[in-house]
N, C-alpha and C positions, 0 to 999 in steps of 0.2 A: 174761699179761705182768707184772702186779703180783707174782704168785707167783715168777716167774723173777727179778725184781729183788730180792725178799726173800731168796731162796735165795742169790743172789750176795753180798748184804750179810751174811747169816749165815756164809757161807764166809770173809768177811773178818774178822769179829770172832772167829772161832775160831782165828785165826792167832797170837793172843797166848799165848805159853808162860808158864806160872806167873803168871797175872794178879794173884794175891793179893800175891806178892812185888813185882811191878812197882808195884802201887798203894801198897804200904807205902813203897817208896822214893820214889814220887811224893809221898806225904804228908810224908815227911822234907824233900824239896826245897821243898814248900809252906811248911813251918815255917821253914826257912832264909830263904826269900824274904820272909816276913812280918817276921822279925827285922831283916833289912837294910832293908826298906822303911820300917818304922815306928820303928826305933831307930838305925840306922846313920848314918854321916856323909852318906849320900845320901838321907836321909829327906825325902820330899816334904812331910811334915807340918811339920817344923821350918822348912823354907824358906818355907812358907806363913804360919806364925805370925809371921814377921818381915816379911811382905809389907805394903806401904803401905796396901793396901785395908782392912786390919783396923783401922786407926786410926779410921775412921769407920763401922765395922760395928756396928750395934746388937746383933746376935745374939751376937757374940763378946764384947761388953762385958758381957753378962749373966753375973753371977757363978755362977748355978746351972748354966747351959749350959756355961760355961767349966770348971766343976768336973767335969761329966760327960765333957767332951771330954778332959781330962787323965787322968781315971781310966781311960777307955777306951784311951787311947794307951798307958798304962803297964800296964794289965791284959792287953793283947794280947801283951806280951813274955813273961811266964811261961806264957801259954796256948800261944804258939808253941813254947816250949821243951818243954812237955808233949807237943805234937804230934810233935816230933822224937824225944823219948825213948820214948814208948809209944803215942801216938795215943789213941783212945777216942771213943765215940759222942758223949757229952755235951761233951767237950773240943772236938770238931769243930763241934758246934752253936754253942758259945760263940765259937769263932774266926770262924765264918761271920757271926754277929751283930755282933761287934766290928768286923770288917773292912768289913762292909756299912755300918755306921754311919759309920765314918771315911771311907769312899769317898763316901758321900752328902754328908758335910761338905765334902769335897774338891771335889765337883762343883758344889755350890750356892753356896759362899762365894768361890771363886776361878774365875770364868768365864774369866779370861784364860789359865789353865793348861790344858795338854792332859791330858785324862783318858783315858789309854790303859792303865789297869790293870783294866778291867772284867772281863777273863777270869779274874782271881784270885777274884772272887766266885763264879763258876761252879765253879772248881777247889775252893774251900772246900766248896761243895755236894756235889761229887763225893767229897770226903773223908768227908762224912756218910753218903752212900750206900755207900761202901766199908765203913765200920764196920757198917752195917746188914746187908750181905750176906756179909761175910767168914766168918762162922760158920754160914752157911746150910748145912744138911746135904743139901739137894736135889741131884739129879743135874745140874741146869743151873746150879749155883753159878758155875762158871768161865765159863760163857757170859754170865751177868749181869755178872761182873766185867770180862770182855773188852769188853762193851758200854760200860762206863764208860770204859775206856781209849780205845776208838774214838771216843766222844763228845768226849773231850779233844782227840784228833787232828783231829776235824772242826772244833772251835772254832778251833784253831790255823790250819787251812786257810782258814777263813772270814775270819779276821783279815787274812791276806795277800790273799785274793781281794777283800775290801772295799777295801783299799788300791789294788789293781790297778784296780778299777772306778772309784774316786774319781778317779784320775789320768786314766783313759781318758775318762770322761764330762766332766770339767772342762777338760782340756787337749788331749784327743785323742791319737792314736797318736804324734804328734810328740814328746810328753813323753819317750817311751821311745827313739824313733829318733834324736833329736838329743842327748839327755843334757844339754841346756843348763841345765835347772833345777838338777840336781845340780852342774854345773860352776860356776854363779854362786854357789850357796850355799857351796861350798867356798872360792871366792875371797873371799867376804865374811866367813864365820863358821867356816870349816873349820880343821883342824889344820895345822901346818907340813908334816907328811907329805902331807896331802891337797893342799895348795897346790903341793907339789913335783910330785905326780902330775898335777895339773890343767894343768901346762905342756905336757903331751903330748896331742895331739888324739885319739889312739887310746884314751886312758883315758876321755875324755868319751863316746865312742861305746860303748865296752865297758861302762861303768857303767850307761848307759841300757838297753842290750840285756840285760845280766845281771839288772837289776831286773825287766824285762819277763818274762823266762823264769822267774825264781824266783817272783815274786808271782803270776803267772798260772797256774802249773802245780802249786803245792803242794796245792791243794784236790783235785786229780785224782790225785795220786800218793801222798799221805801215808798212805792206808789200805792201800796195796799192801805186802804183806809183803816183796816183792823190792826195792821202792824206798825203804822206810822208813829204812834205815840211811844210804843216800846222801843223802836229804833232810836228815837230821840233820847230817851232816858239812858239806854245802853250806850249810845254814842257819846253822850256827855261823860258818863262814868268811864268809858274807854279812854277818852282823851285826858281826863283828870288823872287816871292811873299812869298814862304815859308821861304827863307833866311831873307828877310827884315822884316817879321812879327814875325817869330818864332825863328830866329837865328839858324836854322838848314840848313846845306848845304850838298847836295848830289852831289857836283861838280864833283866827279870822275865818275859819270854816265853821266850827261848831258854835260860834256865837249866833249863828242863824238858826240853830236847831230849836230854841224855844219858840220862835215865831212860826217857822215853817212846819215843825213837827209836833210841838206841844200846845199849839193854839194860844200862846202867850200874847197878851195885849198890853200896850202902854196905856194905862187907864186914863191918864190926863189928856190923851188925844181922842178919847171916845166921842166926846161932844163935837169935836172938830170934824171927826170922820163922818158923822151922821148928818151934818149940815150940808 
């Protein structure tokens, strides 16, 4: 039985065509994500630095720690640019360490904020492993790289499955069947478009059932070669609906869908990837 399951899993990871190119494009997406997250107008870091909890925080008032914090924040910008431009084993290690440190700071100093970027630490680690194995001359190189891609897909599936279980265990199946939690959130904090849709009872029912089907099924379908493309399309639509109705964006997760699920390529890097 274990051998049978292993052979089935091996069959799944071999379904990735040209895994080296996919992982290089994944690496580029990771660099873009880091730039937006740590430097852009939506930077969680900048929002936290102006948060009232810092006025009484002894750690942040320490000038030495403060200096390290700012150096790390601005050092991650050129590091992310290098990941986008050419990648590299040591650059990937530096990015992993910098983002891990800033994520640790995020988690420990602002307990009020939601920490939903933990998958990026793992993705940074995958970038290191990709650099380690991409020049491997062994016959199973593509299999190793395919395993890295599959592990990213499993992480994505687990994120949704965890959200599915949290709702199910804390609120029961009624969370999904009634759609009331989504409905009342939209009425209180949603967008104007969301409030317009919330006037219709069918939207309340649809939103709950759609969330149930998507969050509960991704973990089982995402590794399937036949389902992967459809999961990517539905996933992007799912998050765009959340964003346009509830004003909540998980962009740092579904930004990876085009590369990992839809086989999107950054065309200007094609020549660089094949050399």
